[in-house]
Structures are given as structure tokens and as C-alpha cells.
C-alpha positions in Angstrom: -117.8 117.5 35.4 -115.3 119.4 33.3 -116.2 122.1 30.8 -114.9 119.7 28.1 -117.4 117.1 29.2 -120.3 119.5 29.3 -119.4 120.9 25.8 -119.1 117.4 24.4 -122.5 116.4 25.8 -124.1 119.5 24.3 -122.5 118.8 20.9 -123.6 115.2 21.0 -127.2 116.3 21.7 -127.1 118.8 18.8 -125.8 116.2 16.4 -128.4 113.7 17.5 -131.2 116.2 16.9 -129.8 116.9 13.4 -129.5 113.2 12.6 -133.0 112.4 13.9 -134.6 115.2 11.9 -136.3 114.4 8.6 -135.4 111.2 6.9 -131.9 111.0 8.4 -132.4 107.7 10.1 -134.5 106.0 7.5 -133.1 103.3 5.3 -133.7 103.9 1.6 -134.2 100.1 1.1 -137.9 99.1 1.4 -138.5 95.3 1.8 -141.0 94.0 -0.8 -142.5 91.4 1.6 -142.9 92.7 5.1 -140.0 93.7 7.4 -137.9 90.6 7.2 -134.8 91.2 9.3 -131.4 91.4 7.5 -128.4 89.5 8.9 -124.6 89.7 8.9 -122.9 86.5 8.2 -120.3 85.7 11.0 -118.0 83.8 8.7 -117.9 86.5 6.1 -117.0 89.1 8.7 -114.2 86.9 10.1 -112.9 86.3 6.6 -112.7 90.1 6.0 -110.9 90.5 9.4 -108.3 87.9 8.3 -107.7 89.5 5.0 -108.0 93.2 5.8 -107.4 93.8 9.5 -105.6 91.0 11.4 -103.7 88.9 8.8 -102.0 86.0 10.6 -103.7 86.7 13.9 -106.4 84.2 14.3 -106.9 85.0 18.0 -107.7 88.6 17.2 -110.1 87.5 14.5 -111.9 85.2 16.9 -112.2 87.7 19.7 -113.2 90.7 17.6 -115.7 88.6 15.6 -117.3 87.3 18.8 -117.4 90.7 20.5 -119.0 92.5 17.5 -121.9 90.0 17.4 -122.4 90.2 21.2 -123.1 93.9 20.7 -125.3 93.4 17.7 -127.3 90.7 19.5 -127.7 92.9 22.6 -129.0 95.9 20.6 -131.3 93.6 18.7 -132.9 92.5 21.9 -133.1 96.0 23.3 -134.3 98.0 20.2 -137.3 96.5 18.3 -136.8 96.6 14.6 -133.0 97.0 14.8 -131.5 96.5 11.4 -127.8 95.4 11.6 -127.1 96.9 8.2 -128.7 100.3 8.9 -128.2 101.5 12.4 -130.0 104.6 13.8 -128.7 107.1 16.2 -130.9 105.4 18.9 -129.1 102.1 18.1 -125.7 103.8 18.5 -126.8 105.5 21.7 -127.9 102.1 23.0 -124.4 100.7 22.2 -122.7 103.6 23.9 -124.9 103.1 27.0 -124.0 99.5 27.1 -120.3 100.3 26.9 -120.6 103.0 29.6 -122.3 100.5 31.9 -119.7 97.8 31.3 -116.9 100.4 31.7 -118.0 101.2 35.2 -117.3 97.6 36.1 -114.7 96.3 33.8 -113.0 99.0 31.6 -111.0 96.7 29.4 -114.0 94.7 28.3 -115.8 97.9 27.3 -112.8 99.0 25.2 -112.6 95.6 23.4 -116.4 95.7 22.7 -116.1 99.3 21.4 -113.2 98.3 19.1 -115.1 95.3 17.8 -118.4 97.1 17.0 -116.5 99.9 15.3 -114.7 97.3 13.3 -118.1 95.9 12.3 -119.1 99.4 11.2 -116.0 99.6 9.0 -116.7 96.2 7.6 -120.3 97.1 6.6 -119.1 100.4 5.0 -116.1 99.1 3.2 -117.9 96.1 1.7 -120.9 98.3 0.7 -123.3 96.4 2.9 -124.1 99.5 4.9 -127.5 100.8 3.8 -128.0 103.4 6.5 -127.0 107.1 6.2 -123.5 108.4 6.1 -124.3 110.7 9.0 -125.2 107.9 11.3 -122.1 106.0 10.3 -120.0 109.1 11.1 -121.8 109.5 14.4 -121.1 105.9 15.3 -117.4 106.2 14.4 -117.1 109.3 16.6 -118.7 107.7 19.6 -116.8 104.4 19.4 -113.5 106.3 18.8 -113.9 107.7 22.3 -113.9 104.2 23.7 -110.3 104.6 24.9 -111.5 107.6 26.8 -114.9 106.5 28.1 -113.7 107.7 31.5 -113.3 111.2 30.2 -117.1 111.7 30.1 -117.3 111.0 33.8 -113.9 112.3 35.0 -113.9 115.6 36.8 -110.9 117.8 36.3 -110.4 119.0 39.9 -109.8 122.5 40.8 -106.1 123.1 41.6 -104.6 125.4 44.1 -103.3 128.4 42.1 -99.8 128.4 43.7 -99.5 124.7 42.9 -100.7 125.0 39.4 -98.4 128.1 38.8 -95.4 126.2 40.0 -96.2 123.2 37.8 -96.8 125.3 34.7 -93.5 127.2 35.2 -91.7 123.9 35.6 -92.8 122.6 32.1 -90.2 122.9 29.4 -92.4 124.9 26.9 -93.4 127.6 29.5 -89.9 127.8 30.8 -88.4 128.2 27.4 -90.8 131.0 26.4 -89.9 133.0 29.5 -86.2 132.4 28.9 -86.6 133.3 25.2 -88.1 136.7 26.2 -85.4 137.4 28.7 -82.7 136.6 26.1 -84.4 138.5 23.3 -84.2 141.9 25.0 -85.3 144.9 22.9 -84.3 143.2 19.6 -82.1 140.7 17.8 -80.9 140.6 14.2 -82.7 138.2 11.8 -82.1 136.8 8.2 -84.2 137.6 5.2 -86.3 134.5 6.0 -87.1 135.9 9.5 -85.0 133.4 11.4 -82.4 134.5 13.9 -78.9 135.0 12.4 -76.7 131.9 13.0 -74.6 133.4 15.8 -77.7 134.6 17.6 -79.5 131.3 17.1 -76.5 129.4 18.6 -76.4 131.7 21.5 -80.1 131.1 22.2 -79.7 127.4 21.8 -76.9 127.5 24.5 -79.3 129.5 26.8 -82.1 126.9 26.4 -79.7 123.9 26.5 -80.7 122.8 23.0 -78.2 121.0 20.9 -77.2 122.9 17.8 -74.8 120.7 15.7 -71.7 122.4 14.3 -72.6 121.5 10.7 -76.1 123.0 10.9 -76.2 126.6 9.6 -79.9 127.7 10.2 -82.1 127.5 13.3 -84.8 126.3 10.9 -83.0 122.9 10.8 -83.0 122.5 14.6 -86.4 121.1 15.3 -86.7 122.3 18.9 -85.7 125.9 18.0 -87.9 125.8 14.9 -91.0 124.9 16.8 -90.3 127.3 19.7 -89.7 130.2 17.3 -92.9 129.6 15.3 -94.9 129.0 18.5 -93.7 132.3 20.1 -94.7 134.2 16.9 -98.1 132.5 16.7 -98.9 133.7 20.2 -97.6 137.2 19.5 -94.9 136.8 22.1 -92.2 137.5 19.4 -92.5 139.6 16.3 -90.0 139.0 13.5 -89.3 140.7 10.2 -86.5 140.5 7.6 -84.1 142.5 9.7 -84.9 142.0 13.4 -86.9 140.2 16.0 -88.4 142.0 19.0 -91.0 141.3 21.7 -94.5 141.0 20.3 -97.8 142.5 21.5 -98.4 139.7 24.1 -94.9 139.8 25.5 -95.8 142.0 28.4 -98.2 139.3 29.6 -95.2 137.0 30.2 -93.0 139.6 31.9 -92.3 139.5 35.7 -95.2 137.6 37.3 -97.5 136.3 34.5 -101.1 135.6 35.5 -102.1 132.0 35.9 -104.4 132.1 32.9 -101.6 133.3 30.7 -99.4 130.4 31.7 -102.3 127.9 31.3 -103.1 129.2 27.8 -99.4 129.0 26.9 -99.2 125.3 27.8 -102.6 124.6 26.3 -101.5 126.1 23.0 -98.2 124.3 23.0 -99.8 120.9 23.6 -102.5 121.6 21.0 -99.8 122.5 18.4 -98.6 118.9 18.6 -102.0 117.4 17.7 -104.1 117.6 14.5 -106.7 120.4 14.5 -109.5 117.9 14.3 -109.8 114.5 15.9 -109.8 111.8 13.3 -110.4 108.3 14.6 -109.1 106.8 11.3 -105.6 108.2 11.8 -104.0 105.6 14.1 -101.0 107.6 15.3 -102.7 110.8 16.4 -105.8 109.1 17.7 -103.7 106.6 19.7 -101.7 109.4 21.3 -104.9 111.3 22.1 -106.3 108.2 23.7 -103.3 107.8 25.9 -103.5 111.4 27.0 -107.2 111.1 27.7 -106.6 108.0 29.8 -103.9 109.9 31.7 -106.4 112.5 32.8 -108.5 110.0 34.6 -108.2 107.2 37.1 -107.3 104.5 34.6 -104.1 105.6 32.8 -102.7 103.3 30.1 -99.6 101.3 30.8 -96.6 100.6 28.6 -97.7 97.0 28.4 -101.3 97.8 27.4 -100.0 100.0 24.6 -97.6 97.3 23.5 -100.6 94.9 23.4 -102.2 97.0 20.6 -99.9 95.1 18.2 -101.7 91.7 18.6 -105.0 93.1 19.8 -105.7 95.9 17.4 -103.4 95.0 14.5 -101.2 98.1 14.8 -97.7 97.7 13.5 -94.7 97.4 15.9 -93.2 100.4 14.2 -96.3 102.5 14.9 -96.4 101.5 18.6 -92.7 102.3 18.9 -93.3 105.7 17.3 -96.1 106.3 19.8 -93.8 105.5 22.7 -91.1 107.9 21.3 -93.7 110.7 21.1 -94.9 110.0 24.6 -91.2 110.2 25.8 -91.1 113.7 24.2 -94.2 114.7 26.2 -92.5 113.5 29.3 -89.4 115.5 28.5 -91.6 118.6 28.0 -93.0 118.0 31.5 -96.7 117.7 31.0 -96.9 113.9 31.0 -95.2 111.6 33.5 -94.6 107.9 34.0 -95.9 106.6 37.3 -94.6 103.1 37.5 -95.3 102.1 33.9 -98.4 104.2 33.4 -98.7 107.5 31.5 -100.2 110.1 33.7 -101.0 113.8 33.3 -100.0 115.6 36.5 -103.1 116.8 38.4 -101.9 120.4 38.5 -101.5 120.4 34.7 -104.8 118.8 33.8 -106.8 122.1 33.5 -104.3 123.2 30.7 -103.9 119.8 29.0 -107.6 118.9 28.9 -108.3 122.1 27.0 -105.7 121.2 24.3 -107.3 118.0 23.2 -108.8 118.0 19.7 -112.5 116.9 19.7 -114.7 115.4 17.0 -116.4 118.2 15.0 -115.2 121.3 13.0 -111.5 122.2 13.3 -110.7 124.2 16.4 -109.1 127.6 16.2 
């Protein structure tokens, strides 16, 4: 099991202890006459789906509506006293266990059920029907958001032969450009008052890196690839720039001649991480969808182009958003740390140790 998997399991146990302590799992609504069980009306849920989530897609409304109640009914049979309006962490854990069991047999069904039950959670919260604690709702959202990467909890990131990993890392565009930038930089280069390379220098570097620098553009800050690389090199102390010149930074010596494998790995990890938000947020469709694709590409069930396109009718994502996801994935392929095998997005085995460490996780922002 990867270090990521072990760390996530540890954090989950810590969160569960926190949620279970005190009155964290207790509803603040006390029935006046016994413990009559509350219910969620199927037609009300479907009406909300039609209006808020899947307008004009009756097939999605039908399927999501049915799947959500399959999960609720199963938990009700498993956990005595289950309240569909006030889940506990034990209820959520039961749901996740069910999904994991299903995932081991039919992955797509598990994903559909996870999407459906999280949509039910959103329905209860957004319509003010939820009477459980905010912490349990957040815990549930976090667990269900990982549904597209259920395999990550059981996927082992295999050890890679050092020579193979080194060659793969050096072949990625970010690592290659950092090393070429240092070779080009020499002892120093002149900069502007804004700490960018002077235009003639910037154009020379762009030619070295095979980056397009349009004739009408005056500053390297307006060339996205150079802008990102320059900021990245400074953030890692590979380059140090002031208002008069740029020179190799404190970490530059680590990249000279034959850099150690851990230096190359950290470099790619930092580059990949810089393209994701600092904290995983399941409510941001674009970033969470990208993370889900990368997670699936680390395991044995990578997502295909067709499966991602199906998010439009199945999940209610816009065609514009799905097109933007594909464009960003094409950028990752150009950078060399993601590939298309057939029509499936796959992270090369030799690069998985670096990429897996770059993924943002639920919890506090990562440094």
C-alpha cells in the first residue's frame, strides 16, 4: 500500500474519533413520541433533481433517484436506528464499505451509487432537511468525493527501478526545461524592474526551450509557459531574481550534472502540484474531475475519453466543462506525465511515485 493510502487511512481514523467524541453524532431533534423513523420522499427528491441538478434529463433523474434510495435502504437494514435525515459517521462508513465491496466486482456501479448518495446528502443540506451535524456531512462529502478513486485506497504504487524512473523523469517537459533553463542561465542574466528577464533574453530562452514567443508580445510575463516556469524555478530556489539580474538559486547545485533521483522526483511532484488547488474540494467540478482522472490513471481502471464525455448526461456537467477537462488533460500529456493508452488516460508506471505525491487530499491545505 502506498504512503498516500496509509496517511489517508490514518487521517480518516483521526477524523472519525473526533466526530464520534462528545455529542458530535447526536441529532438535536428529540421526538416527542418514541423514536418514529423519519423518511425522505422519493418524489420530492426527484423534483429537486429535475429543477437543480439534471434539468431536461429524465433518465439521470430516474437513475440517481433510484440509486440513492438503494443505498439508504441498505444502510437502514444494516444499522438499527438509522435516521435518513441525520447520518452518523458509522452510517457513512457503512455506505463506504458497501461501495468498496461493489467496486471490487463492478466499479462503475460503485461510482454511480457514490454519486447518487452524495447527491442525496446535498439535497438534504440544501433543502434544510439535514438535521445531523455539519461535521458528519463534511465527512460524508469527503468520502463520497473519493468514489472516482476508490481504487486508490487499494492500489499499490509499485517500486520502480531507479534507472527507469530517472530516465522517465528526465524525459518529462517540466524537468527537462528546468535543467535547460539552468544551463542557459549561466552565472547571471539581466532582468527588468519587475524581476522578469529582459525581452531579448526572454526571447532567447524561449527559442532554447522551443516555446512560442509571439512578435507582438513584449514581456515574458505574457507568455504563459515562460511565466509558469520562471515562477516555478524561483519557488524551488533554483533561480534567484532581483530588479537587476537573475542567477542560480540556492538549490541550483542539486540540479547540476547528475541530480539525485529524489531531486528529480520532488521537481516533478512540485510541478504537478502547482497545477492543482492546494486543498481538494469536491464541490469544484473542474479541479475535482481532473484529480479523479489522474487518480484513476494511477490504478488498474483508468478512465476513458468516452467515460469522461458521459459525465455530461450522467452527472449533469456542461459540455463546455468537459471540453475544458480534456484540454487540460492534453496539456498534461504534452508535459509527459500523463499518457493516452488507446483512449484511456494513464499515468506511466515509472512516474507514479512522483505524481501520487502531488495529489491534493481532503483536509488542511498542503505546503
